[in-house]
MIDOSE-1310 file (N, C-alpha, C; in nm, 2 decimals, decimal comma, always signed):
residues 270
mava	+0,77/-1,23/-1,17/+0,83/-1,10/-1,19/+0,81/-1,01/-1,07; +0,92/-0,95/-1,03/+0,91/-0,87/-0,91/+0,84/-0,74/-0,93; +0,78/-0,69/-0,82/+0,71/-0,56/-0,83/+0,81/-0,45/-0,87; +0,78/-0,37/-0,96/+0,87/-0,26/-1,01/+0,88/-0,16/-0,90
qqss	+1,00/-0,13/-0,86/+1,02/-0,03/-0,75/+1,01/+0,11/-0,81; +0,93/+0,20/-0,75/+0,92/+0,33/-0,80/+0,98/+0,43/-0,70; +1,05/+0,53/-0,75/+1,11/+0,62/-0,66/+1,01/+0,70/-0,59; +1,04/+0,74/-0,46/+0,95/+0,82/-0,38/+0,96/+0,97/-0,42
ipat	+1,07/+1,00/-0,50/+1,09/+1,14/-0,55/+1,04/+1,15/-0,69; +0,95/+1,24/-0,73/+0,90/+1,25/-0,86/+1,02/+1,27/-0,96; +1,01/+1,20/-1,07/+1,11/+1,22/-1,18/+1,10/+1,36/-1,24; +1,21/+1,40/-1,29/+1,22/+1,53/-1,36/+1,12/+1,52/-1,48
arpg	+1,04/+1,62/-1,49/+0,94/+1,62/-1,60/+1,01/+1,62/-1,74; +0,97/+1,53/-1,83/+1,02/+1,53/-1,96/+0,95/+1,63/-2,05; +1,02/+1,70/-2,14/+0,95/+1,80/-2,22/+0,84/+1,74/-2,30; +0,73/+1,81/-2,30/+0,61/+1,77/-2,38/+0,52/+1,67/-2,32
tgsl	+0,55/+1,63/-2,19/+0,47/+1,53/-2,12/+0,38/+1,59/-2,01; +0,36/+1,72/-2,01/+0,29/+1,78/-1,90/+0,14/+1,73/-1,89; +0,08/+1,73/-2,01/-0,06/+1,69/-2,01/-0,08/+1,55/-1,97; +0,01/+1,46/-2,02/+0,00/+1,32/-1,99/+0,02/+1,30/-1,84
rkal	+0,12/+1,37/-1,78/+0,14/+1,35/-1,64/+0,02/+1,39/-1,56; -0,05/+1,50/-1,60/-0,17/+1,54/-1,53/-0,28/+1,44/-1,54; -0,29/+1,38/-1,65/-0,40/+1,28/-1,67/-0,37/+1,16/-1,58; -0,24/+1,11/-1,58/-0,20/+1,00/-1,50/-0,22/+1,03/-1,36
rlvv	-0,19/+1,15/-1,31/-0,20/+1,19/-1,17/-0,35/+1,17/-1,13; -0,44/+1,21/-1,22/-0,58/+1,20/-1,18/-0,62/+1,05/-1,17; -0,57/+0,97/-1,26/-0,60/+0,83/-1,26/-0,55/+0,77/-1,13; -0,43/+0,80/-1,09/-0,36/+0,75/-0,97/-0,44/+0,79/-0,85
elga	-0,48/+0,92/-0,84/-0,55/+0,97/-0,72/-0,69/+0,89/-0,71; -0,75/+0,87/-0,82/-0,88/+0,79/-0,81/-0,86/+0,65/-0,78; -0,74/+0,59/-0,81/-0,71/+0,46/-0,77/-0,69/+0,45/-0,62; -0,65/+0,56/-0,56/-0,63/+0,56/-0,41/-0,75/+0,60/-0,33
aeae	-0,86/+0,64/-0,40/-0,98/+0,69/-0,34/-1,07/+0,58/-0,29; -1,17/+0,61/-0,21/-1,27/+0,52/-0,17/-1,35/+0,48/-0,30; -1,43/+0,37/-0,28/-1,51/+0,31/-0,39/-1,60/+0,41/-0,46; -1,65/+0,50/-0,38/-1,75/+0,60/-0,44/-1,69/+0,70/-0,53
glrl	-1,55/+0,71/-0,53/-1,48/+0,81/-0,61/-1,47/+0,94/-0,55; -1,43/+1,04/-0,63/-1,40/+1,18/-0,59/-1,47/+1,28/-0,68; -1,50/+1,39/-0,62/-1,56/+1,50/-0,70/-1,44/+1,59/-0,76; -1,48/+1,67/-0,86/-1,38/+1,76/-0,92/-1,30/+1,84/-0,82
telv	-1,38/+1,90/-0,73/-1,31/+1,99/-0,63/-1,21/+1,91/-0,54; -1,25/+1,78/-0,51/-1,16/+1,70/-0,43/-1,03/+1,67/-0,51; -1,04/+1,64/-0,64/-0,93/+1,61/-0,72/-0,84/+1,73/-0,74; -0,90/+1,84/-0,76/-0,82/+1,97/-0,77/-0,74/+1,99/-0,64
grtn	-0,81/+1,97/-0,52/-0,74/+1,99/-0,40/-0,62/+1,89/-0,38; -0,64/+1,77/-0,43/-0,53/+1,67/-0,41/-0,42/+1,69/-0,51; -0,45/+1,74/-0,63/-0,34/+1,75/-0,73/-0,29/+1,89/-0,75; -0,36/+1,99/-0,70/-0,32/+2,13/-0,72/-0,33/+2,17/-0,86
mdts	-0,41/+2,10/-0,94/-0,43/+2,14/-1,08/-0,53/+2,25/-1,09; -0,52/+2,33/-1,20/-0,62/+2,43/-1,23/-0,76/+2,36/-1,26; -0,86/+2,42/-1,21/-1,00/+2,36/-1,22/-1,04/+2,33/-1,36; -1,02/+2,42/-1,45/-1,06/+2,40/-1,59/-0,98/+2,29/-1,66
tayr	-0,85/+2,29/-1,63/-0,76/+2,19/-1,68/-0,80/+2,05/-1,63; -0,83/+2,04/-1,50/-0,87/+1,91/-1,45/-1,00/+1,87/-1,51; -1,09/+1,96/-1,53/-1,22/+1,92/-1,58/-1,21/+1,87/-1,72; -1,13/+1,94/-1,81/-1,11/+1,89/-1,95/-1,04/+1,76/-1,95
tlac	-0,94/+1,74/-1,86/-0,87/+1,61/-1,86/-0,96/+1,50/-1,81; -1,04/+1,52/-1,71/-1,13/+1,42/-1,67/-1,23/+1,38/-1,78; -1,28/+1,48/-1,85/-1,38/+1,46/-1,96/-1,32/+1,37/-2,06; -1,19/+1,40/-2,10/-1,12/+1,31/-2,20/-1,10/+1,17/-2,15
lvde	-1,07/+1,15/-2,02/-1,05/+1,02/-1,96/-1,18/+0,94/-1,96; -1,29/+1,01/-1,93/-1,42/+0,95/-1,93/-1,46/+0,91/-2,08; -1,43/+0,99/-2,17/-1,46/+0,96/-2,31/-1,38/+0,84/-2,36; -1,26/+0,82/-2,31/-1,18/+0,71/-2,35/-1,20/+0,58/-2,27
gflq	-1,29/+0,59/-2,17/-1,32/+0,47/-2,09/-1,23/+0,45/-1,97; -1,13/+0,54/-1,95/-1,04/+0,51/-1,83/-1,11/+0,56/-1,70; -1,20/+0,64/-1,71/-1,28/+0,69/-1,59/-1,43/+0,68/-1,62; -1,50/+0,68/-1,51/-1,65/+0,69/-1,51/-1,69/+0,81/-1,44
kveg	-1,80/+0,88/-1,48/-1,86/+0,98/-1,41/-1,99/+0,93/-1,36; -2,01/+0,92/-1,22/-2,12/+0,86/-1,16/-2,20/+0,96/-1,08; -2,30/+0,90/-1,01/-2,40/+0,99/-0,94/-2,32/+1,08/-0,84; -2,37/+1,20/-0,83/-2,31/+1,29/-0,73/-2,19/+1,36/-0,79
kryr	-2,18/+1,36/-0,93/-2,07/+1,43/-1,00/-1,94/+1,38/-0,95; -1,93/+1,25/-0,92/-1,81/+1,19/-0,88/-1,74/+1,11/-0,99; -1,61/+1,10/-0,99/-1,54/+1,02/-1,08/-1,48/+0,90/-1,01; -1,47/+0,79/-1,09/-1,40/+0,67/-1,04/-1,34/+0,60/-1,16
lgqr	-1,25/+0,50/-1,13/-1,19/+0,43/-1,24/-1,29/+0,36/-1,33; -1,25/+0,35/-1,46/-1,34/+0,30/-1,56/-1,31/+0,16/-1,61; -1,39/+0,11/-1,70/-1,38/-0,03/-1,74/-1,24/-0,05/-1,82; -1,19/+0,05/-1,89/-1,07/+0,03/-1,96/-0,95/+0,00/-1,86
vfel	-0,95/+0,06/-1,75/-0,85/+0,04/-1,65/-0,86/-0,11/-1,60; -0,98/-0,15/-1,58/-1,00/-0,29/-1,54/-0,95/-0,39/-1,64; -0,99/-0,36/-1,77/-0,94/-0,45/-1,88/-0,79/-0,46/-1,89; -0,73/-0,34/-1,88/-0,58/-0,34/-1,89/-0,52/-0,41/-1,77
glia	-0,59/-0,40/-1,65/-0,54/-0,47/-1,54/-0,54/-0,62/-1,55; -0,63/-0,67/-1,63/-0,64/-0,82/-1,65/-0,51/-0,87/-1,72; -0,47/-0,79/-1,82/-0,35/-0,82/-1,89/-0,22/-0,80/-1,81; -0,22/-0,69/-1,74/-0,10/-0,66/-1,65/-0,08/-0,77/-1,54
gqhf	-0,20/-0,82/-1,50/-0,19/-0,92/-1,39/-0,12/-1,05/-1,43; -0,11/-1,07/-1,56/-0,04/-1,19/-1,61/+0,12/-1,18/-1,59; +0,16/-1,05/-1,58/+0,31/-1,03/-1,57/+0,36/-1,01/-1,43; +0,27/-0,98/-1,34/+0,31/-0,96/-1,20/+0,25/-1,07/-1,12
tepr	+0,33/-1,16/-1,08/+0,29/-1,29/-1,03/+0,29/-1,30/-0,88; +0,34/-1,20/-0,81/+0,35/-1,21/-0,66/+0,23/-1,26/-0,59; +0,11/-1,20/-0,62/-0,01/-1,25/-0,55/-0,04/-1,40/-0,56; -0,03/-1,45/-0,68/-0,05/-1,59/-0,71/+0,05/-1,68/-0,64
lakp	+0,18/-1,64/-0,65/+0,29/-1,72/-0,59/+0,28/-1,71/-0,43; +0,24/-1,60/-0,38/+0,24/-1,59/-0,23/+0,11/-1,65/-0,17; +0,01/-1,67/-0,25/-0,12/-1,71/-0,19/-0,12/-1,83/-0,10; -0,05/-1,94/-0,14/-0,04/-2,06/-0,04/+0,02/-2,02/+0,09
slrr	+0,12/-1,94/+0,09/+0,19/-1,91/+0,22/+0,09/-1,82/+0,31; +0,02/-1,73/+0,24/-0,07/-1,64/+0,31/-0,19/-1,73/+0,37; -0,23/-1,83/+0,30/-0,34/-1,91/+0,35/-0,29/-1,99/+0,47; -0,17/-2,05/+0,46/-0,12/-2,13/+0,57/-0,10/-2,04/+0,70
ladr	-0,05/-1,91/+0,68/-0,03/-1,82/+0,79/-0,17/-1,79/+0,85; -0,27/-1,75/+0,77/-0,40/-1,72/+0,82/-0,46/-1,83/+0,90; -0,45/-1,96/+0,85/-0,50/-2,07/+0,92/-0,42/-2,10/+1,05; -0,29/-2,09/+1,04/-0,21/-2,13/+1,16/-0,23/-2,04/+1,28
igat	-0,24/-1,91/+1,25/-0,26/-1,81/+1,37/-0,40/-1,75/+1,39; -0,49/-1,79/+1,29/-0,62/-1,74/+1,31/-0,64/-1,59/+1,29; -0,58/-1,53/+1,19/-0,58/-1,39/+1,16/-0,58/-1,37/+1,01; -0,63/-1,26/+0,96/-0,62/-1,22/+0,82/-0,48/-1,19/+0,78
avla	-0,43/-1,25/+0,67/-0,29/-1,23/+0,62/-0,30/-1,14/+0,50; -0,21/-1,04/+0,49/-0,21/-0,94/+0,38/-0,07/-0,93/+0,33; -0,06/-0,93/+0,19/+0,07/-0,90/+0,13/+0,05/-0,76/+0,06; +0,15/-0,67/+0,10/+0,14/-0,54/+0,05/+0,27/-0,51/-0,03
arsg	+0,26/-0,42/-0,13/+0,38/-0,38/-0,20/+0,40/-0,23/-0,19; +0,52/-0,18/-0,20/+0,55/-0,04/-0,21/+0,53/+0,00/-0,35; +0,46/+0,11/-0,37/+0,44/+0,17/-0,50/+0,46/+0,32/-0,49; +0,59/+0,36/-0,51/+0,62/+0,50/-0,49/+0,61/+0,54/-0,34
retv	+0,53/+0,64/-0,32/+0,51/+0,68/-0,18/+0,39/+0,62/-0,11; +0,33/+0,51/-0,18/+0,22/+0,44/-0,12/+0,24/+0,30/-0,10; +0,15/+0,23/-0,03/+0,15/+0,09/-0,03/+0,02/+0,04/-0,10; +0,02/-0,07/-0,17/-0,09/-0,12/-0,23/-0,11/-0,27/-0,19
yler	-0,23/-0,31/-0,15/-0,26/-0,45/-0,11/-0,27/-0,54/-0,23; -0,18/-0,64/-0,24/-0,18/-0,73/-0,35/-0,26/-0,85/-0,33; -0,27/-0,90/-0,21/-0,34/-1,02/-0,18/-0,38/-1,03/-0,03; -0,48/-1,10/+0,00/-0,52/-1,12/+0,14/-0,60/-1,25/+0,15
megp	-0,58/-1,31/+0,27/-0,64/-1,43/+0,30/-0,72/-1,41/+0,44; -0,84/-1,43/+0,44/-0,93/-1,40/+0,55/-0,90/-1,50/+0,66; -0,90/-1,45/+0,79/-0,90/-1,53/+0,91/-1,04/-1,54/+0,97; -1,05/-1,59/+1,08/-1,19/-1,61/+1,14/-1,25/-1,48/+1,19
ehft	-1,16/-1,38/+1,22/-1,22/-1,25/+1,27/-1,25/-1,16/+1,15; -1,36/-1,09/+1,15/-1,40/-1,00/+1,05/-1,42/-0,86/+1,11; -1,35/-0,77/+1,05/-1,36/-0,63/+1,10/-1,41/-0,54/+0,99; -1,52/-0,47/+1,02/-1,58/-0,38/+0,93/-1,52/-0,24/+0,94
glrs	-1,54/-0,16/+0,84/-1,49/-0,02/+0,85/-1,35/+0,00/+0,82; -1,28/-0,10/+0,77/-1,14/-0,09/+0,74/-1,12/-0,08/+0,59; -1,01/-0,02/+0,55/-0,97/-0,02/+0,41/-0,86/-0,12/+0,39; -0,90/-0,24/+0,35/-0,79/-0,34/+0,34/-0,82/-0,44/+0,22
avgt	-0,91/-0,40/+0,13/-0,94/-0,49/+0,02/-0,82/-0,49/-0,08; -0,81/-0,60/-0,15/-0,71/-0,61/-0,26/-0,72/-0,49/-0,35; -0,61/-0,42/-0,38/-0,61/-0,30/-0,46/-0,61/-0,17/-0,38; -0,64/-0,18/-0,25/-0,64/-0,06/-0,17/-0,50/+0,01/-0,17
rlpi	-0,50/+0,14/-0,19/-0,37/+0,22/-0,19/-0,38/+0,31/-0,07; -0,27/+0,32/+0,01/-0,27/+0,41/+0,12/-0,13/+0,47/+0,13; -0,12/+0,59/+0,18/+0,01/+0,65/+0,20/+0,10/+0,56/+0,28; +0,22/+0,54/+0,24/+0,31/+0,44/+0,31/+0,32/+0,48/+0,45
gvga	+0,31/+0,39/+0,54/+0,31/+0,41/+0,69/+0,18/+0,40/+0,75; +0,07/+0,41/+0,67/-0,06/+0,39/+0,73/-0,09/+0,24/+0,72; -0,06/+0,17/+0,83/-0,07/+0,03/+0,83/+0,07/-0,03/+0,87; +0,07/-0,14/+0,93/+0,19/-0,20/+0,98/+0,29/-0,24/+0,86
ggia	+0,23/-0,28/+0,75/+0,32/-0,31/+0,64/+0,40/-0,19/+0,59; +0,33/-0,08/+0,58/+0,40/+0,04/+0,55/+0,51/+0,08/+0,65; +0,48/+0,07/+0,78/+0,58/+0,10/+0,88/+0,70/+0,00/+0,87; +0,68/-0,12/+0,84/+0,79/-0,22/+0,82/+0,88/-0,18/+0,71
mlaa	+0,81/-0,13/+0,60/+0,89/-0,09/+0,48/+0,97/+0,04/+0,51; +0,91/+0,13/+0,58/+0,98/+0,26/+0,61/+1,09/+0,23/+0,71; +1,08/+0,13/+0,80/+1,18/+0,10/+0,89/+1,30/+0,04/+0,82; +1,28/-0,02/+0,70/+1,38/-0,08/+0,62/+1,46/+0,02/+0,53
mspe	+1,41/+0,14/+0,52/+1,47/+0,24/+0,44/+1,58/+0,32/+0,51; +1,66/+0,39/+0,43/+1,75/+0,48/+0,49/+1,68/+0,60/+0,55; +1,74/+0,67/+0,65/+1,67/+0,78/+0,71/+1,64/+0,89/+0,61; +1,73/+0,91/+0,51/+1,71/+1,01/+0,41/+1,58/+0,98/+0,33
nvda	+1,57/+0,85/+0,29/+1,45/+0,81/+0,21/+1,32/+0,82/+0,29; +1,33/+0,79/+0,42/+1,22/+0,80/+0,51/+1,17/+0,95/+0,52; +1,27/+1,04/+0,53/+1,23/+1,18/+0,54/+1,17/+1,23/+0,41; +1,22/+1,18/+0,30/+1,16/+1,22/+0,17/+1,02/+1,17/+0,15
vias	+1,00/+1,04/+0,18/+0,86/+0,99/+0,17/+0,76/+1,06/+0,26; +0,80/+1,08/+0,39/+0,71/+1,14/+0,48/+0,68/+1,29/+0,44; +0,78/+1,36/+0,39/+0,76/+1,49/+0,34/+0,66/+1,50/+0,22; +0,68/+1,40/+0,13/+0,59/+1,40/+0,01/+0,45/+1,36/+0,04
naar	+0,43/+1,29/+0,16/+0,29/+1,25/+0,20/+0,23/+1,34/+0,30; +0,29/+1,44/+0,34/+0,25/+1,52/+0,46/+0,11/+1,56/+0,45; +0,06/+1,61/+0,34/-0,08/+1,65/+0,33/-0,18/+1,54/+0,35; -0,14/+1,42/+0,29/-0,23/+1,30/+0,30/-0,23/+1,25/+0,44
yrsf	-0,12/+1,25/+0,51/-0,11/+1,21/+0,65/-0,21/+1,29/+0,74; -0,22/+1,42/+0,71/-0,30/+1,50/+0,80/-0,45/+1,45/+0,80; -0,49/+1,38/+0,70/-0,63/+1,34/+0,70/-0,65/+1,23/+0,80; -0,54/+1,17/+0,86/-0,55/+1,07/+0,96/-0,53/+1,12/+1,10
grdt	-0,51/+1,26/+1,11/-0,49/+1,32/+1,24/-0,37/+1,41/+1,23; -0,37/+1,52/+1,31/-0,27/+1,62/+1,29/-0,13/+1,57/+1,35; -0,13/+1,47/+1,43/-0,01/+1,42/+1,49/+0,04/+1,29/+1,42; -0,01/+1,26/+1,30/+0,02/+1,14/+1,24/+0,17/+1,12/+1,21
vqll	+0,23/+1,23/+1,16/+0,37/+1,22/+1,12/+0,46/+1,18/+1,24; +0,43/+1,24/+1,36/+0,51/+1,21/+1,48/+0,48/+1,06/+1,52; +0,35/+1,02/+1,51/+0,32/+0,88/+1,54/+0,39/+0,79/+1,45; +0,40/+0,82/+1,32/+0,47/+0,73/+1,23/+0,62/+0,72/+1,27
rtri	+0,68/+0,83/+1,30/+0,82/+0,82/+1,34/+0,84/+0,74/+1,47; +0,75/+0,75/+1,56/+0,75/+0,67/+1,68/+0,74/+0,52/+1,65; +0,65/+0,49/+1,56/+0,63/+0,35/+1,52/+0,75/+0,30/+1,44; +0,81/+0,38/+1,36/+0,93/+0,33/+1,29/+1,04/+0,30/+1,39
aqah	+1,06/+0,39/+1,49/+1,17/+0,37/+1,59/+1,14/+0,24/+1,67; +1,01/+0,22/+1,70/+0,97/+0,10/+1,77/+1,00/-0,03/+1,69; +0,97/-0,02/+1,56/+1,00/-0,13/+1,47/+1,14/-0,17/+1,46; +1,23/-0,06/+1,46/+1,37/-0,09/+1,47/+1,41/-0,17/+1,59
adgy	+1,35/-0,13/+1,71/+1,38/-0,19/+1,83/+1,33/-0,33/+1,84; +1,21/-0,35/+1,79/+1,14/-0,48/+1,80/+1,18/-0,58/+1,70; +1,22/-0,54/+1,58/+1,25/-0,63/+1,47/+1,12/-0,66/+1,39; +1,01/-0,59/+1,42/+0,89/-0,61/+1,34/+0,80/-0,48/+1,36
astt	+0,71/-0,46/+1,28/+0,62/-0,34/+1,30/+0,49/-0,38/+1,36; +0,44/-0,30/+1,45/+0,31/-0,33/+1,52/+0,23/-0,20/+1,54; +0,11/-0,20/+1,49/+0,03/-0,08/+1,49/-0,12/-0,12/+1,53; -0,19/-0,01/+1,57/-0,33/-0,02/+1,59/-0,39/+0,07/+1,47
sflr	-0,51/+0,03/+1,43/-0,57/+0,10/+1,32/-0,61/+0,24/+1,35; -0,59/+0,33/+1,25/-0,64/+0,47/+1,26/-0,79/+0,47/+1,26; -0,86/+0,37/+1,21/-1,00/+0,37/+1,20/-1,07/+0,30/+1,31; -1,01/+0,20/+1,37/-1,07/+0,12/+1,48/-0,96/+0,09/+1,58
sdvg	-0,97/+0,14/+1,70/-0,87/+0,12/+1,80/-0,87/-0,03/+1,85; -0,97/-0,11/+1,82/-0,98/-0,25/+1,86/-0,91/-0,34/+1,76; -0,85/-0,29/+1,66/-0,79/-0,37/+1,55/-0,64/-0,34/+1,55; -0,56/-0,44/+1,54/-0,42/-0,42/+1,54/-0,36/-0,50/+1,42
siai	-0,23/-0,47/+1,39/-0,16/-0,53/+1,28/-0,02/-0,55/+1,32; +0,04/-0,66/+1,26/+0,19/-0,68/+1,28/+0,24/-0,72/+1,15; +0,36/-0,67/+1,12/+0,42/-0,69/+0,98/+0,57/-0,71/+0,98; +0,61/-0,78/+0,88/+0,75/-0,81/+0,86/+0,78/-0,79/+0,71
vvpd	+0,89/-0,73/+0,67/+0,92/-0,71/+0,53/+0,96/-0,85/+0,47; +0,92/-0,87/+0,35/+0,97/-0,99/+0,28/+1,11/-0,97/+0,24; +1,20/-1,07/+0,28/+1,34/-1,05/+0,26/+1,38/-1,04/+0,11; +1,48/-0,96/+0,09/+1,53/-0,94/-0,05/+1,68/-0,92/-0,05
ttne	+1,74/-0,96/-0,16/+1,89/-0,95/-0,16/+1,93/-0,81/-0,21; +1,83/-0,73/-0,26/+1,86/-0,59/-0,30/+1,85/-0,50/-0,18; +1,88/-0,37/-0,21/+1,87/-0,27/-0,10/+1,73/-0,20/-0,11; +1,64/-0,25/-0,20/+1,51/-0,19/-0,21/+1,40/-0,29/-0,16
ttla	+1,34/-0,25/-0,05/+1,24/-0,33/+0,01/+1,11/-0,30/-0,06; +1,04/-0,40/-0,12/+0,92/-0,37/-0,20/+0,80/-0,44/-0,15; +0,81/-0,54/-0,06/+0,70/-0,62/-0,01/+0,70/-0,63/+0,14; +0,58/-0,64/+0,20/+0,57/-0,67/+0,34/+0,45/-0,76/+0,36
lsiv	+0,46/-0,85/+0,46/+0,36/-0,94/+0,50/+0,31/-0,91/+0,63; +0,18/-0,90/+0,65/+0,12/-0,86/+0,78/+0,00/-0,94/+0,81; -0,04/-0,93/+0,94/-0,16/-0,99/+0,98/-0,25/-0,88/+1,04; -0,38/-0,90/+1,03/-0,48/-0,81/+1,09/-0,55/-0,89/+1,20
cgaa	-0,56/-0,84/+1,32/-0,61/-0,92/+1,43/-0,67/-0,82/+1,53; -0,74/-0,88/+1,63/-0,79/-0,80/+1,74/-0,67/-0,73/+1,81; -0,69/-0,61/+1,86/-0,58/-0,53/+1,92/-0,53/-0,60/+2,05; -0,62/-0,68/+2,11/-0,58/-0,75/+2,23/-0,47/-0,85/+2,21
rlkh	-0,46/-0,90/+2,09/-0,36/-1,00/+2,05/-0,22/-0,94/+2,04; -0,21/-0,81/+2,03/-0,08/-0,74/+2,02/+0,01/-0,77/+2,14; -0,04/-0,81/+2,25/+0,04/-0,85/+2,36/+0,12/-0,97/+2,33; +0,08/-1,05/+2,23/+0,16/-1,17/+2,19/+0,24/-1,14/+2,06
apel	+0,26/-1,01/+2,04/+0,33/-0,97/+1,91/+0,46/-1,04/+1,88; +0,55/-1,06/+1,98/+0,67/-1,13/+1,94/+0,65/-1,27/+1,89; +0,56/-1,35/+1,95/+0,53/-1,48/+1,90/+0,46/-1,48/+1,76; +0,37/-1,39/+1,75/+0,30/-1,37/+1,62/+0,40/-1,33/+1,51
asei	+0,49/-1,24/+1,54/+0,59/-1,19/+1,45/+0,68/-1,31/+1,40; +0,71/-1,40/+1,49/+0,79/-1,52/+1,45/+0,72/-1,60/+1,35; +0,59/-1,62/+1,36/+0,51/-1,69/+1,26/+0,51/-1,62/+1,13; +0,50/-1,48/+1,13/+0,50/-1,40/+1,01/+0,63/-1,41/+0,94
riaa	+0,74/-1,41/+1,02/+0,87/-1,42/+0,96/+0,89/-1,55/+0,88; +0,84/-1,66/+0,94/+0,85/-1,78/+0,87/+0,78/-1,77/+0,73; +0,66/-1,72/+0,74/+0,58/-1,70/+0,62/+0,64/-1,61/+0,52; +0,71/-1,50/+0,57/+0,77/-1,41/+0,48/+0,89/-1,47/+0,40
leva	+0,96/-1,56/+0,47/+1,07/-1,64/+0,41/+1,01/-1,73/+0,30; +0,89/-1,79/+0,33/+0,83/-1,88/+0,23/+0,79/-1,80/+0,11; +0,73/-1,68/+0,13/+0,69/-1,59/+0,02/+0,82/-1,55/-0,06; +0,92/-1,52/+0,00/+1,05/-1,48/-0,07/+1,10/-1,60/-0,16
tair	+1,09/-1,72/-0,10/+1,13/-1,83/-0,18/+1,04/-1,86/-0,30; +0,91/-1,84/-0,28/+0,82/-1,87/-0,38/+0,83/-1,77/-0,50; +0,85/-1,64/-0,46/+0,86/-1,53/-0,56/+0,99/-1,52/-0,63; +1,10/-1,54/-0,55/+1,23/-1,52/-0,60/+1,32/-1,64/-0,61
ggdg	+1,25/-1,76/-0,60/+1,33/-1,88/-0,62/+1,43/-1,91/-0,52; +1,41/-1,85/-0,40/+1,51/-1,87/-0,29/+1,61/-1,76/-0,28; +1,63/-1,67/-0,38/+1,73/-1,56/-0,38/+1,70/-1,47/-0,27; +1,57/-1,45/-0,23/+1,54/-1,35/-0,13/+1,57/-1,40/+0,01
cctn	+1,61/-1,52/+0,03/+1,63/-1,58/+0,16/+1,77/-1,55/+0,22; +1,85/-1,47/+0,15/+1,98/-1,45/+0,20/+1,99/-1,33/+0,30; +1,88/-1,25/+0,30/+1,87/-1,14/+0,39/+1,77/-1,16/+0,50; +1,80/-1,13/+0,62/+1,70/-1,15/+0,73/+1,59/-1,04/+0,72
pl	+1,46/-1,08/+0,73/+1,36/-0,98/+0,72/+1,36/-0,90/+0,85; +1,30/-0,78/+0,84/+1,29/-0,69/+0,96/+1,21/-0,77/+1,07
């Protein structure tokens, strides 16, 4: 089953759903946070919610097991979310179907291979296969959520969008991009333009300048790009980016065939 595409523009609020939307927003923000979680003040800053409303909503989510309150007055995802994820994982088969292709790619070129999906204005890492190089200090574990464009996979997906959609996504993520540096938006636009010129996305990490990444979107017959395949490697290897991108493109076609039964192979990947 394909990853459900979510609009980058928030849907019009349905009457009577305000409290539910606020609770879900808190859960999603904690899903995108570091493992240690977030404090109430941090969540209020990210969501623009009233402090008392956020506090009451968080308390309810803790009571129901969807969140945990841990040391340092921090909140993080709870056991109920994990349990529901086990069931949901049976319906979303991309990681399992793509795993053999990721393993072959990682072994063939000696780099970590990562499959990422678009989720609204974010990218989420669905699967990864480790290569021989290990880089500490990176956010790249399965389940990691990042604002789309932070990472080569996100740049590849942005480059496959219409200019109007790119502008909308970048505008909606503006506050989050600033945490990666004040010039992040301009850097992303430069990387998107370079991806158009090269036919693949190539980036260096915001966290470690010695780490690079190259990505190709997984081809699809629809107009909505939802998946990207990337490698994580030493930045010195980016000088061989065209050759590495060719290998990733082959693996991206394999992933498309595995996931979509060959239907995705009618469109050339970025």
